[in-house]
N, C-alpha and C positions, 0 to 999 in steps of 0.2 A: 505493501501499500504505498501511496506515493500519497507526502503530507505536506501543503503549502501553511501556513499559519501570517496572519496578519492579522488587523486589529480592530482588522472587522468580523471579520469568522478564519473558518479555520475548512482548506478545500482540500478534498481529498480528490480522488483518485485510483483504478488500475498501475501497476506495477510495471516492468515494462517486460517482465518476465508474468510478472501475471495475463498482461498482457497475449505472451505469446501463448501461451496453455490456455488457451480456451475458453472452455466451458469449465474446466476444470480451477480456470483463471483466477478465474468469478468467482465459482464456490471460496477459495480461498481468502480472496480479498473478503467477501461475506464476511466469513468467517473468524476473521480480522479484526470487521467491521465492531463484529458482536462483542468480541476475547475485547475489543478493548473502548467501545461503548463508553464507556463509567466520565473517560476522561474527556467525550466532547459534549454530556450535560445540559452541559453549563454556557457553551458557544454558539454562535450563528451555523450551519455549515452547506459548504455545495458541494452535493453527493458527486461530482465527473466525469462520466459517460460517453461526452461525446463520439471518443476516442471509438467506441463500439458502435460499426455499422447499422445499425435499426437494427438495435436493444430488446429483447424477446420481452412485453410490457409483460411474462410471469415475475420475470427480474426485479425489475420495477416494485412490482406488488409485495414485494421478498418484505420491500421498509414500510408500508404503510402502518405500523405498529409503529414501526420505533418512530416511521415520523410525525404518528399522531402525539409520542408523549413527551417529545421534544417538541414539538406548539405547542403542548397543555402544558410545560417549564418559559415560556415566555421565549423561545428560541426558534429563530426559521432551519429549518430544514426544506435545502430545495433541493433536484436532482435535471442534473443537465442531461441530456438524449434526444438526438435527431433519428428521423425515418420510426419514428412510433407514431397511434391514430391519438393526438390531447387527449380527442372528449371522454376517449373509454377510459382515466384514468382518474380515480378516485377524489372526491373531493379533500380525499384525505392527506392528501399526497401533491406538494408545487411542484416539477415537471418546467424546467422552458426548453425551448431551443437550441439556444447559447446561454454565452458560461457573465456575457458583461447582463442580459437578461434575468440570471440569477443575483449578479452583484446586484439588479436594480433592485428589486423583489428585495433582498434586504433592509439597505438604505431605506425602503418607503415600509416598511413590517416593524423595521425602529425605533422609526418618524413615530412610527400610530404606537407603539406601544410608552413612550416618550409623550404624546398627550394621555396616554388613553385608552386606547382605543380597544 
């Protein structure tokens, strides 16, 4: 798992090894994320899957409960993915096609939380 920390969020993505391993690499990423999830519970998160072409919706749905829990802790949880039908993604998950949009969502949600929405 690659982790990029900024002052506003953590950006998590698959490592080069995980990407090269395909399906097994994604499983490794997911398990590593679960193992380290407590380290991320107080930060805004972007899961960047843009390097996975046409990611399977079922892989995104694996993060449904984690996303909901994270958002209930007043932190943003955004998934970046391409080649997916966004209207099929449940409301518990915020998914966008570009990293810039993910950054914008975090900024907007931070402002909303500051204003008490």
